SELOVEX-699546 format. One record per atom (N, C-alpha, C): x, y, z. Coordinates in steps of 0.2 Angstrom, whole numbers, padded with zeros to 4 digits, always signed. Example, Ala and Ser with C-alpha at 12.3 -4.5 7.8 and 13.67 -1.06 7.14 Angstrom:
// SELOVEX-699546
+0066-0028+0039 +0062-0022+0039 +0066-0016+0039 +0064-0011+0035 +0068-0005+0036 +0064+0000+0039 
//
This chain:
// SELOVEX-699546
+0004-0006+0000 +0000+0000+0000 +0004+0006+0000 +0003+0011-0005 +0007+0017-0005 +0005+0022+0000 +0009+0025+0003 +0007+0030+0008 +0007+0037+0004 +0001+0040+0005 +0000+0046+0002 +0000+0052+0007 +0004+0056+0007 +0005+0062+0011 +0000+0067+0009 -0005+0069+0013 -0010+0074+0011 -0009+0080+0016 -0008+0086+0014 -0008+0091+0019 -0011+0098+0016 -0012+0103+0020 -0014+0109+0018 -0009+0113+0014 -0010+0116+0009 -0005+0120+0005 -0003+0126+0009 +0003+0128+0010 +0005+0134+0013 +0003+0140+0009 +0000+0144+0013 -0002+0151+0010 -0007+0150+0004 -0009+0156+0001 -0014+0155-0005 -0011+0153-0011 -0015+0151-0016 -0012+0149-0022 -0010+0155-0026 -0006+0154-0031 -0003+0160-0035 -0008+0165-0037 -0014+0163-0038 -0019+0168-0040 -0021+0172-0035 -0020+0171-0029 -0022+0175-0023 -0016+0179-0020 -0010+0179-0023 -0005+0183-0021 -0005+0190-0024 -0001+0194-0022 -0002+0201-0025 +0001+0202-0032 +0006+0197-0033 +0009+0197-0040 +0010+0190-0042 +0011+0189-0049 +0011+0183-0052 +0015+0183-0059 +0019+0178-0060 +0022+0178-0067 +0021+0172-0070 +0019+0172-0077 +0018+0166-0081 +0021+0167-0088 +0025+0162-0090 +0028+0163-0097 +0026+0157-0101 +0026+0158-0108 +0025+0153-0113 +0029+0154-0119 +0032+0149-0122 +0036+0149-0128 +0032+0146-0133 +0031+0149-0139 +0027+0147-0144 +0030+0141-0148 +0026+0139-0153 +0029+0133-0157 +0035+0134-0161 +0036+0141-0163 +0042+0142-0167 +0048+0145-0163 +0047+0145-0156 +0053+0147-0152 +0058+0141-0153 +0065+0143-0153 +0070+0138-0154 +0069+0132-0149 +0068+0134-0143 +0067+0129-0137 +0061+0124-0139 +0056+0127-0141 +0050+0123-0142 +0051+0119-0148 +0054+0121-0153 +0056+0117-0159 +0060+0111-0157 +0065+0112-0152 +0069+0106-0150 +0064+0101-0146 +0060+0103-0142 +0056+0099-0138 +0051+0095-0143 +0048+0099-0148 +0043+0096-0152 +0046+0090-0156 +0052+0092-0159 +0056+0087-0163 +0058+0080-0159 +0060+0082-0153 +0062+0076-0149 +0056+0072-0147 +0050+0075-0146 +0044+0071-0144 +0041+0068-0150 +0042+0071-0156 +0040+0068-0162 +0044+0062-0164 +0050+0062-0163 +0054+0056-0164 +0052+0050-0159 +0051+0052-0153 +0049+0047-0148 +0043+0044-0150 +0038+0048-0152 +0031+0045-0154 +0032+0041-0160 +0036+0043-0165 +0037+0038-0171 +0041+0032-0170 +0046+0032-0165 +0049+0026-0163 +0044+0022-0160 +0040+0024-0155 +0035+0020-0151 +0030+0017-0156 +0028+0021-0160 +0023+0018-0165 +0026+0012-0169 +0032+0014-0172 +0036+0008-0176 +0037+0002-0172 +0040+0003-0165 +0041-0003-0161 +0034-0007-0160 +0029-0003-0158 +0023-0006-0156 +0020-0010-0162 +0020-0007-0168 +0018-0010-0174 +0022-0016-0176 +0028-0016-0176 +0033-0022-0178 +0033-0027-0172 +0034-0025-0166 +0035-0030-0161 +0030-0031-0155 +0025-0027-0156 +0019-0027-0151 +0021-0024-0144 +0026-0020-0144 +0028-0017-0138 +0033-0011-0139 +0033-0006-0135 +0038+0000-0136 +0044-0002-0133 +0050-0002-0137 +0056-0004-0135 +0060+0002-0131 +0066+0000-0128 +0069+0006-0125 +0072+0011-0129 +0070+0017-0127 +0073+0023-0130 +0072+0029-0126 +0077+0034-0127 +0076+0041-0124 +0079+0045-0128 +0076+0049-0132 +0078+0054-0137 +0077+0061-0135 +0079+0062-0129 +0077+0069-0126 +0082+0074-0127 +0087+0073-0131 +0092+0078-0132 +0092+0081-0139 +0091+0087-0139 +0091+0091-0146 +0094+0097-0145 +0097+0099-0150 +0101+0106-0150 +0099+0109-0157 +0097+0116-0157 +0096+0120-0163 +0101+0125-0163 +0105+0125-0168 +0110+0131-0169 +0107+0135-0175 +0106+0142-0172 +0103+0146-0177 +0107+0148-0183 +0104+0149-0188 +0107+0151-0195 +0108+0158-0196 +0108+0161-0202 +0109+0168-0203 +0104+0170-0209 +0101+0176-0208 +0096+0178-0213 +0096+0185-0214 +0094+0187-0220 +0093+0194-0222 +0086+0196-0223 +0082+0197-0218 +0075+0198-0219 +0074+0205-0222 +0068+0206-0226 +0067+0212-0229 +0059+0213-0230 +0057+0219-0231 +0050+0220-0232 +0049+0217-0239 +0043+0213-0240 +0042+0210-0246 +0046+0204-0248 +0050+0202-0244 +0054+0196-0246 +0060+0194-0240 +0066+0194-0243 +0072+0192-0238 +0074+0185-0240 +0079+0183-0237 +0082+0176-0238 +0086+0173-0232 +0086+0167-0232 +0090+0163-0227 +0097+0162-0230 +0102+0165-0227 +0109+0165-0230 +0112+0159-0228 +0111+0157-0221 +0114+0150-0219 +0109+0147-0215 +0108+0140-0217 +0102+0136-0214 +0103+0135-0206 +0097+0134-0203 +0097+0132-0196 +0099+0125-0196 +0103+0123-0191 +0106+0116-0190 +0102+0114-0184 +0100+0108-0184 +0096+0104-0179 +0100+0097-0178 +0102+0096-0172 +0105+0090-0170 +0100+0086-0165 +0098+0080-0167 +0094+0076-0163 +0099+0070-0160 +0098+0069-0153 +0103+0064-0150 +0099+0061-0145 +0102+0055-0142 +0099+0051-0137 +0101+0044-0138 +0096+0040-0136 +0098+0033-0136 +0091+0029-0138 +0092+0024-0143 +0086+0020-0145 +0088+0014-0147 +0084+0009-0147 +0085+0002-0149 +0085+0002-0157 +0091+0000-0160 +0091+0001-0167 +0091-0006-0170 +0092-0011-0167 +0092-0018-0169 +0088-0022-0164 +0083-0026-0166 +0079-0030-0162 +0077-0037-0165 +0078-0042-0162 +0077-0049-0165 +0079-0049-0173 +0085-0047-0174 +0088-0047-0180 +0086-0042-0185 +0081-0038-0183 +0078-0033-0188 +0081-0026-0186 +0083-0022-0191 +0086-0015-0190 +0080-0010-0190 +0080-0006-0185 +0075-0001-0185 +0078+0005-0188 +0074+0008-0193 +0076+0014-0197 +0076+0021-0193 +0080+0021-0187 +0080+0027-0183 +0081+0033-0186 +0086+0034-0191 +0088+0040-0194 +0082+0042-0199 +0079+0037-0202 +0074+0039-0207 +0068+0041-0203 +0066+0038-0197 +0061+0041-0193 +0062+0048-0191 +0068+0049-0189 +0070+0056-0186 +0069+0061-0192 +0072+0059-0198 +0071+0064-0203 +0064+0065-0206 +0061+0060-0207 +0054+0061-0209 +0049+0064-0204 +0050+0062-0198 +0046+0066-0193 +0048+0073-0192 +0054+0075-0191 +0056+0081-0190 +0054+0086-0196 +0055+0084-0202 +0054+0088-0208 +0046+0089-0209 +0043+0084-0207 +0035+0084-0208 +0033+0089-0202 +0035+0089-0196 +0033+0093-0191 +0035+0100-0193 +0041+0102-0195 +0043+0108-0197 +0038+0111-0202 +0037+0108-0207 +0033+0110-0213 +0026+0111-0211 +0024+0107-0206 +0017+0107-0204 +0015+0112-0199 +0020+0115-0195 +0019+0119-0190 +0022+0126-0191 +0026+0127-0195 +0030+0134-0197 +0028+0135-0204 +0023+0140-0205 +0020+0141-0212 +0025+0144-0216 +0030+0148-0214 +0034+0152-0218 +0041+0148-0219 +0042+0143-0216 +0048+0139-0216 +0048+0133-0221 +0053+0133-0225 +0054+0127-0230 +0060+0123-0227 +0058+0117-0225 +0063+0113-0221 +0068+0111-0226 +0067+0110-0233 +0071+0107-0237 +0077+0113-0239 +0075+0119-0238 +0080+0124-0239 +0083+0128-0233 +0079+0128-0228 +0081+0132-0222 +0083+0128-0216 +0083+0121-0217 +0085+0117-0211 +0090+0112-0213 +0095+0111-0209 +0100+0105-0210 +0099+0101-0204 +0097+0094-0204 +0096+0090-0199 +0101+0085-0198 +0103+0083-0192 +0108+0078-0191 +0105+0073-0185 +0105+0067-0186 +0103+0062-0181 +0109+0059-0178 +0110+0060-0172 +0115+0057-0168 +0113+0052-0163 +0107+0049-0164 +0105+0044-0159 +0109+0038-0159 +0111+0035-0154 +0115+0029-0153 +0111+0024-0149 +0114+0018-0149 +0111+0012-0145 +0111+0014-0138 +0106+0011-0134 +0106+0013-0127 +0111+0010-0123 +0112+0012-0117 +0117+0009-0112 +0114+0002-0110 +0119-0002-0110 +0117-0009-0109 +0113-0011-0102 +0115-0007-0097 +0111-0008-0091 +0104-0006-0091 +0103+0000-0094 +0096+0002-0095 +0092-0002-0100 +0095-0004-0105 +0092-0009-0110 +0090-0015-0106 +0094-0018-0102 +0093-0024-0098 +0087-0023-0093 +0087-0017-0090 +0082-0015-0085 +0075-0015-0088 +0075-0012-0094 +0069-0011-0098 +0066-0018-0100 +0071-0022-0103 +0069-0029-0105 +0066-0033-0100 +0070-0033-0094 +0068-0037-0088 +0061-0035-0086 +0060-0028-0086 +0053-0026-0084 +0048-0028-0089 +0049-0028-0095 +0044-0029-0100 +0043-0037-0100 +0048-0041-0099 +0046-0048-0099 +0042-0050-0092 +0044-0047-0087 +0040-0048-0081 +0033-0046-0080 +0032-0041-0084 +0025-0038-0084 +0025-0032-0079 +0030-0031-0076 +0030-0025-0071 +0035-0020-0073 +0032-0014-0075 +0036-0009-0077 +0040-0006-0072 +0047-0005-0073 +0051-0002-0068 +0054+0005-0070 +0054+0009-0065 +0057+0016-0066 +0064+0015-0069 +0065+0019-0074 +0072+0019-0077 +0076+0025-0075 +0074+0028-0070 +0077+0034-0067 +0075+0036-0060 +0079+0039-0056 +0077+0042-0050 +0076+0049-0051 +0069+0051-0051 +0067+0058-0053 +0061+0060-0049 +0059+0066-0051 +0052+0068-0048 +0048+0071-0053 +0042+0071-0052 +0037+0075-0056 +0032+0079-0052 +0030+0084-0054 +0025+0089-0051 +0019+0091-0055 +0013+0092-0052 +0008+0095-0056 +0003+0098-0052 -0001+0103-0055 -0006+0107-0051 -0012+0108-0055 -0017+0110-0051 -0024+0112-0054 -0028+0116-0049 -0032+0120-0051 -0033+0122-0058 -0028+0128-0060 -0028+0130-0066 -0024+0136-0068 -0027+0142-0065 -0023+0146-0063 -0025+0153-0061 -0027+0157-0067 -0030+0163-0065 -0033+0167-0071 -0027+0169-0075 -0022+0171-0072 -0016+0173-0077 -0013+0167-0081 -0013+0161-0078 -0011+0155-0081 -0015+0153-0087 -0022+0154-0085 -0027+0153-0091 -0026+0158-0096 -0026+0164-0094 -0025+0169-0099 -0019+0168-0104 -0013+0167-0101 -0007+0166-0105 -0008+0159-0110 -0011+0154-0107 -0012+0148-0110 -0017+0149-0116 -0022+0152-0115 -0027+0153-0120 -0025+0158-0126 -0021+0163-0124 -0018+0167-0129 -0013+0164-0133 -0009+0160-0130 -0004+0156-0134 -0007+0151-0138 -0012+0148-0136 -0015+0143-0140 -0018+0146-0146 -0021+0152-0145 -0025+0156-0151 -0020+0159-0156 -0015+0162-0153 -0010+0165-0157 -0006+0160-0162 -0005+0154-0159 -0002+0149-0163 -0006+0145-0167 -0013+0146-0167 -0018+0142-0170 -0019+0144-0177 -0021+0139-0181 -0022+0139-0188 -0026+0145-0190 -0032+0146-0187 -0036+0151-0189 -0033+0158-0188 -0030+0159-0183 -0026+0166-0182 -0021+0167-0187 -0017+0162-0189 -0011+0163-0194 -0014+0163-0201 -0019+0160-0202 -0022+0160-0209 -0025+0167-0210 -0027+0171-0205 -0030+0177-0206 -0024+0183-0206 -0019+0181-0203 -0013+0185-0202 -0007+0182-0203 -0005+0180-0210 +0001+0176-0211 +0007+0180-0210 +0007+0186-0209 +0013+0190-0207 +0016+0188-0200 +0011+0185-0196 +0014+0184-0189 +0017+0177-0189 +0023+0176-0187 +0026+0169-0186 +0024+0165-0180 +0026+0159-0180 +0024+0155-0174 +0029+0156-0168 +0035+0159-0169 +0039+0161-0164 +0036+0167-0160 +0032+0165-0155 +0028+0169-0151 +0030+0168-0144 +0032+0172-0140 +0034+0172-0133 +0030+0176-0129 +0026+0174-0124 +0022+0178-0120 +0025+0178-0113 +0026+0184-0110 +0027+0185-0103 +0021+0188-0100 +0018+0184-0095 +0012+0187-0092 +0014+0189-0085 +0012+0195-0083 +0013+0198-0077 +0006+0201-0074 +0005+0198-0068 -0001+0201-0064 +0001+0205-0058 -0001+0211-0057 -0001+0215-0051 -0008+0217-0049 -0010+0214-0043 -0016+0215-0041 -0021+0212-0046 -0026+0216-0048 -0031+0214-0053 -0029+0217-0060 -0023+0218-0061 -0020+0221-0068 -0016+0216-0071 -0017+0214-0077 -0013+0209-0081 -0010+0213-0087 -0003+0212-0087 +0000+0214-0093 +0004+0209-0097 +0003+0208-0103 +0006+0203-0108 +0012+0207-0112 +0018+0204-0111 +0023+0207-0116 +0024+0201-0121 +0023+0202-0127 +0023+0197-0133 +0028+0199-0137 +0032+0194-0139 +0037+0194-0144 +0035+0190-0150 +0034+0193-0156 +0031+0189-0161 +0035+0191-0167 +0038+0185-0170 +0043+0186-0176 +0038+0187-0182 +0039+0193-0185 +0035+0195-0191 +0039+0192-0197 +0035+0191-0202 +0037+0188-0209 +0037+0193-0214 +0043+0195-0217 +0044+0200-0221 +0040+0200-0228 +0040+0194-0231 +0037+0193-0237 +0029+0195-0237 +0026+0195-0231 +0019+0197-0231 +0018+0204-0229 +0024+0208-0228 +0023+0215-0226 +0027+0219-0231 +0024+0223-0235 +0027+0227-0240 +0031+0233-0237 +0029+0236-0231 +0032+0242-0228 +0032+0242-0221 +0036+0247-0218 +0036+0248-0211 +0029+0249-0208 +0025+0253-0212 +0018+0254-0210 +0014+0248-0209 +0015+0243-0214 +0011+0237-0213 +0014+0233-0207 +0020+0233-0206 +0023+0230-0200 +0020+0233-0193 +0019+0239-0193 +0017+0242-0187 +0009+0241-0186 +0006+0240-0192 -0001+0238-0192 -0002+0231-0189 +0002+0227-0191 +0002+0220-0189 +0004+0219-0182 +0008+0223-0179 +0010+0223-0172 +0003+0225-0168 +0000+0230-0170 -0006+0233-0167 -0011+0227-0167 -0012+0223-0173 -0017+0218-0173 -0015+0212-0168 -0009+0211-0168 -0007+0205-0163 -0008+0207-0156 -0007+0214-0154 -0008+0216-0148 -0015+0216-0146 -0019+0219-0151 -0026+0219-0150 -0029+0212-0149 -0027+0207-0153 -0029+0200-0152 -0027+0197-0145 -0021+0198-0143 -0019+0196-0137 -0023+0199-0131 -0024+0205-0131 -0029+0208-0126 -0036+0205-0126 -0038+0204-0132 -0045+0202-0132 -0046+0195-0130 -0041+0190-0132 -0041+0183-0130 -0040+0183-0123 -0035+0186-0120 -0034+0186-0113 -0039+0188-0109 -0043+0194-0111 -0048+0197-0107 -0054+0192-0106 -0055+0187-0111 -0060+0182-0111 -0059+0177-0105 -0052+0177-0103 -0051+0171-0099 -0050+0174-0091 -0051+0180-0090 -0050+0183-0084 -0054+0189-0082 -0055+0190-0076 -0059+0196-0074 -0054+0202-0073 -0048+0201-0073 -0043+0207-0073 -0043+0211-0079 -0041+0217-0078 -0040+0222-0083 -0033+0219-0087 -0033+0219-0093 -0028+0217-0097 -0025+0222-0102 -0019+0222-0102 -0015+0226-0107 -0010+0222-0111 -0008+0224-0117 -0003+0220-0120 +0002+0224-0125 +0008+0223-0125 +0013+0226-0129 +0016+0221-0134 +0018+0222-0140 +0021+0218-0144 +0028+0220-0147 +0033+0216-0147 +0040+0218-0149 +0042+0224-0146 +0043+0225-0140 +0045+0231-0136 +0052+0233-0137 +0056+0229-0140 +0063+0230-0142 +0064+0234-0148 +0058+0235-0152 +0059+0239-0158 +0061+0246-0157 +0065+0248-0162 +0067+0255-0161 +0061+0260-0163 +0060+0265-0160 +0055+0270-0161 +0055+0272-0168 +0060+0273-0172 +0061+0275-0179 +0060+0270-0184 +0059+0264-0181 +0059+0258-0186 +0065+0255-0189 +0071+0258-0186 +0077+0256-0189 +0079+0249-0186 +0076+0247-0181 +0077+0240-0178 +0070+0237-0177 +0068+0232-0180 +0062+0229-0179 +0063+0221-0179 +0058+0218-0177 +0058+0210-0176 +0055+0207-0183 +0059+0208-0188 +0057+0205-0195 +0061+0199-0196 +0058+0194-0199 +0061+0188-0201 +0059+0185-0208 +0062+0180-0210 +0060+0177-0217 +0056+0171-0215 +0057+0168-0210 +0053+0161-0209 +0048+0161-0203 +0048+0167-0199 +0044+0167-0193 +0046+0164-0187 +0053+0163-0187 +0056+0160-0181 +0063+0163-0180 +0065+0165-0174 +0071+0168-0173 +0077+0163-0174 +0075+0157-0175 +0081+0152-0176 +0084+0153-0182 +0081+0157-0187 +0084+0158-0193 +0091+0163-0193 +0091+0166-0187 +0097+0171-0187 +0100+0172-0180 +0103+0166-0178 +0107+0166-0172 +0104+0165-0166 +0098+0164-0165 +0095+0162-0159 +0094+0154-0158 +0098+0152-0153 +0099+0144-0153 +0094+0142-0148 +0093+0135-0148 +0088+0132-0143 +0090+0125-0141 +0087+0123-0136 +0089+0116-0133 +0083+0113-0130 +0082+0106-0130 +0077+0103-0127 +0077+0104-0120 +0071+0104-0117 +0070+0105-0110 +0071+0112-0107 +0072+0117-0111 +0073+0124-0109 +0067+0128-0109 +0062+0125-0111 +0056+0129-0113 +0050+0127-0108 +0044+0127-0111 +0038+0125-0107 +0039+0119-0103 +0035+0119-0097 +0035+0113-0094 +0030+0108-0097 +0028+0103-0093 +0024+0098-0096 +0017+0100-0098 +0014+0105-0095 +0008+0108-0096 +0008+0114-0101 +0013+0115-0104 +0014+0121-0109 +0015+0127-0106 +0017+0128-0100 +0018+0134-0097 +0024+0134-0093 +0027+0140-0091 +0033+0141-0087 +0030+0145-0081 +0030+0142-0075 +0026+0145-0069 +0031+0145-0063 +0035+0150-0063 +0039+0151-0057 +0036+0151-0050 +0030+0153-0050 +0026+0154-0044 +0023+0147-0042 +0024+0142-0045 +0022+0135-0044 +0028+0130-0043 +0026+0124-0040 +0032+0119-0040 +0034+0117-0047 +0040+0117-0048 +0042+0115-0055 +0048+0110-0054 +0049+0106-0059 +0055+0102-0059 +0059+0104-0066 +0066+0103-0065 +0070+0104-0071 +0070+0098-0076 +0066+0093-0074 +0066+0087-0079 +0063+0089-0086 +0067+0087-0091 +0064+0088-0098 +0059+0082-0099 +0054+0083-0102 +0049+0079-0103 +0049+0076-0110 +0050+0080-0115 +0049+0078-0122 +0055+0073-0124 +0053+0068-0128 +0057+0063-0131 +0059+0057-0126 +0057+0058-0120 +0058+0052-0116 +0053+0046-0117 +0055+0040-0116 +0050+0035-0118 +0044+0035-0114 +0038+0033-0117 +0032+0034-0113 +0030+0028-0109 +0035+0023-0108 +0033+0017-0104 +0036+0017-0097 +0042+0019-0097 +0045+0018-0090 +0049+0024-0088 +0049+0030-0092 +0053+0035-0090 +0049+0040-0085 +0051+0040-0079 +0047+0044-0074 +0048+0051-0075 +0053+0054-0079 +0054+0061-0080 +0048+0063-0084 +0045+0059-0089 +0039+0061-0092 +0033+0059-0089 +0033+0052-0087 +0026+0050-0084 +0024+0053-0077 +0029+0054-0073 +0027+0057-0066 +0025+0064-0067 +0028+0068-0072 +0025+0075-0073 +0018+0075-0076 +0017+0070-0080 +0010+0070-0083 +0005+0067-0078 +0007+0062-0074 +0002+0059-0070 +0001+0063-0064 +0006+0067-0062 +0005+0072-0056 +0000+0077-0058 +0000+0080-0064 -0005+0084-0066 -0012+0081-0067 -0012+0075-0069 -0019+0072-0070 -0022+0071-0063 -0018+0069-0058 -0020+0068-0051 -0023+0075-0049 -0019+0080-0049 -0022+0086-0047 -0028+0089-0050 -0029+0087-0057 -0035+0089-0061 -0041+0085-0058 -0040+0079-0057 -0046+0075-0054 -0048+0077-0047 -0043+0078-0043 -0044+0080-0036 -0049+0086-0036 -0047+0091-0040 -0051+0098-0040 -0058+0096-0043 -0058+0092-0048 -0064+0090-0052 -0069+0086-0047 -0066+0082-0043 -0071+0077-0040 -0071+0078-0032 -0067+0083-0029 -0068+0084-0022 -0070+0091-0021 -0076+0093-0020 -0078+0100-0020 -0074+0104-0015 -0072+0101-0009 -0069+0105-0004 -0062+0107-0006 -0059+0104-0011 -0052+0106-0013 -0053+0111-0019 -0051+0117-0017 -0051+0123-0022 -0045+0122-0027 -0040+0119-0025 -0034+0118-0029 -0030+0112-0026 -0025+0110-0030 -0021+0104-0028 -0014+0104-0031 -0009+0102-0028 -0003+0101-0030 +0000+0094-0028 +0003+0091-0033 +0005+0084-0032 +0012+0083-0034 +0016+0080-0030 +0023+0078-0031 +0024+0071-0030 +0028+0068-0035 +0029+0061-0035 +0037+0060-0036 +0040+0056-0032 +0047+0054-0032 +0048+0047-0034 +0052+0045-0039 +0053+0038-0041 +0060+0036-0038 +0061+0029-0039 +0068+0026-0037 +0069+0021-0043 +0075+0022-0046 +0077+0018-0052 +0076+0010-0050 +0073+0006-0054 +0073-0001-0053 +0066-0003-0049 +0063+0002-0046 +0057+0001-0042 +0051+0001-0047 +0046-0003-0045 +0040-0003-0050 +0037+0005-0051 +0036+0006-0057 +0034+0013-0058 +0027+0015-0055 +0023+0010-0053 +0017+0012-0050 +0018+0012-0042 +0024+0012-0040 +0025+0012-0033 +0031+0018-0031 +0029+0024-0032 +0033+0030-0030 +0036+0029-0023 +0042+0032-0022 +0045+0032-0015 +0041+0037-0011 +0039+0042-0015 +0035+0047-0011 +0029+0050-0015 +0023+0051-0012 +0018+0054-0015 +0016+0060-0010 +0016+0066-0012 +0014+0072-0008 +0009+0076-0012 +0003+0077-0008 -0002+0081-0011 -0004+0086-0006 -0004+0093-0009 -0006+0098-0005 -0012+0101-0008 -0017+0103-0003 -0023+0105-0005 -0024+0112-0003 -0027+0116-0007 -0029+0123-0006 -0037+0123-0004 -0038+0127+0001 -0046+0128+0002 -0049+0123+0007 -0045+0118+0008 -0049+0112+0013 -0048+0114+0020 -0043+0118+0022 -0043+0120+0029 -0042+0114+0034 -0046+0114+0039 -0046+0109+0044 -0049+0103+0042 -0052+0103+0036 -0055+0096+0033 -0050+0092+0029 -0044+0095+0029 -0039+0091+0024 -0038+0084+0026 -0037+0082+0032 -0036+0075+0034 -0042+0071+0033 -0048+0074+0033 -0054+0070+0031 -0054+0068+0024 -0051+0072+0020 -0051+0071+0013 -0046+0066+0010 -0041+0064+0015 -0036+0059+0013 -0038+0053+0010 -0044+0049+0012 -0046+0043+0008 -0048+0045+0001 -0051+0050+0000 -0053+0052-0007 -0047+0053-0011 -0043+0057-0008 -0037+0059-0012 -0033+0053-0014 -0032+0048-0009 -0028+0042-0010 -0031+0038-0015 -0037+0037-0015 -0041+0033-0020 -0039+0036-0027 -0039+0043-0028 -0038+0046-0035 -0031+0044-0037 -0026+0045-0032 -0019+0044-0033 -0018+0037-0035 -0021+0032-0032 -0020+0025-0033 -0023+0023-0040 -0029+0026-0042 -0032+0025-0049 -0027+0028-0054 -0024+0034-0053 -0020+0037-0059 -0014+0033-0059 -0011+0031-0054 -0004+0027-0054 -0006+0021-0057 -0011+0018-0056 -0013+0011-0059 -0013+0012-0067 -0014+0018-0070 -0015+0019-0077 -0008+0019-0080 -0002+0019-0076 +0004+0020-0079 +0006+0015-0083 +0004+0009-0082 +0006+0003-0086 +0003+0004-0094 -0002+0007-0094 -0005+0008-0101 -0005+0015-0104 -0003+0020-0100 -0003+0027-0102 +0001+0028-0109 +0006+0024-0110 +0009+0024-0117 +0005+0024-0123 -0001+0020-0122 -0005+0019-0128 -0009+0026-0129 -0011+0029-0124 -0014+0036-0124 -0009+0041-0127 -0003+0040-0125 +0002+0045-0127 +0003+0044-0135 +0004+0038-0137 +0006+0038-0144 +0000+0038-0149 -0006+0038-0146 -0012+0039-0149 -0014+0046-0149 -0011+0051-0145 -0012+0058-0145 -0018+0059-0140 -0020+0055-0136 -0025+0056-0132 -0023+0060-0126 -0017+0059-0124 -0013+0063-0119 -0007+0066-0122 -0006+0072-0121 +0000+0075-0124 +0004+0080-0120 +0010+0081-0121 +0014+0086-0117 +0013+0093-0120 +0015+0098-0116 +0014+0105-0119 +0007+0107-0120 +0003+0104-0117 -0004+0106-0118 -0008+0105-0111 -0013+0110-0110 -0017+0110-0104 -0024+0110-0106 -0029+0106-0104 -0027+0100-0100 -0023+0095-0104 -0020+0090-0101 -0016+0085-0104 -0020+0081-0109 -0026+0079-0107 -0031+0075-0111 -0033+0079-0117 -0034+0076-0123 -0036+0080-0129 -0043+0083-0128 -0044+0089-0130 -0051+0092-0130 -0055+0089-0136 
//
């Protein structure tokens, strides 16, 4: 029987504090590109393994580096002078039962398809150079993975921790919804001059929210500086409108605040991402598992993208901790909010964390009375870990999205 520590959360939730900060890096941000390509490779490997062998084999492809290129943006056009270089690295089973797994082909096909499908002004064949540096896994970790697979008991392949919380505060919701809309197909189809490299820093002081938005504008859709300034105003207006629908606070927004007043320095690009001209990126440096960077919440430095969906607690515990918190808030009326922390031990069954800690907001003196209900939810969600990989590779649960389950 797993002991579940249930306690009253210290102090108010972030939404009840005088100030709060939330950040989001959009799809075209160099760090987000690295996370997305690492996760895409893991998904393609998992689907290939499952289709060929009936199970997901050992892999962790959570290391990715983007080296920015060089570009000469211009109104009405511009060109990429030196391509973006992307390096995918990690470990994966490349030969199994005498069959060679096309790891490099899966990496190339998945990465180029993702780039072309999500960055509308980038041509991966001309603007990107991709290198796959994935190697076979360490013998002891492969053996641990295989031992667990054969026994039917999934063992944690790392000693790590995961955290999650619910519900989102008004600021977190405003930033999440604004980011989702600004990177959405509908918004970009109506405003093709806006690139996908959109970074939002949300700041709340009392009941006032201010969004600072960095949006990479695309030169070929903007004939002049006047058009650029008009697009800036449109993005700012959209950000204000979207965020205002998610909060009762007053909302203001500014876009590309580093632009020179005379227009001599502006955020103009060829491809809609700063990666084209010297801004580098790395997996694990961007959004946390729920698609936000929330310094006023418990967070872990663990990178989620690219880790295998069967036994890597760096991925699974961050996801399941969020799912536990979501369910507690949805099913226990006395809990106005919840935070969950899980700690694993390498080699121990993944469904048996060394520590489960749940902190509740709003329950007050009734916290102890809620322990059985909380423990039941924890047990049910941990029990899903054996099969969660199926939902992950089917897209029913995804990282960098709130809520984790597909809408």
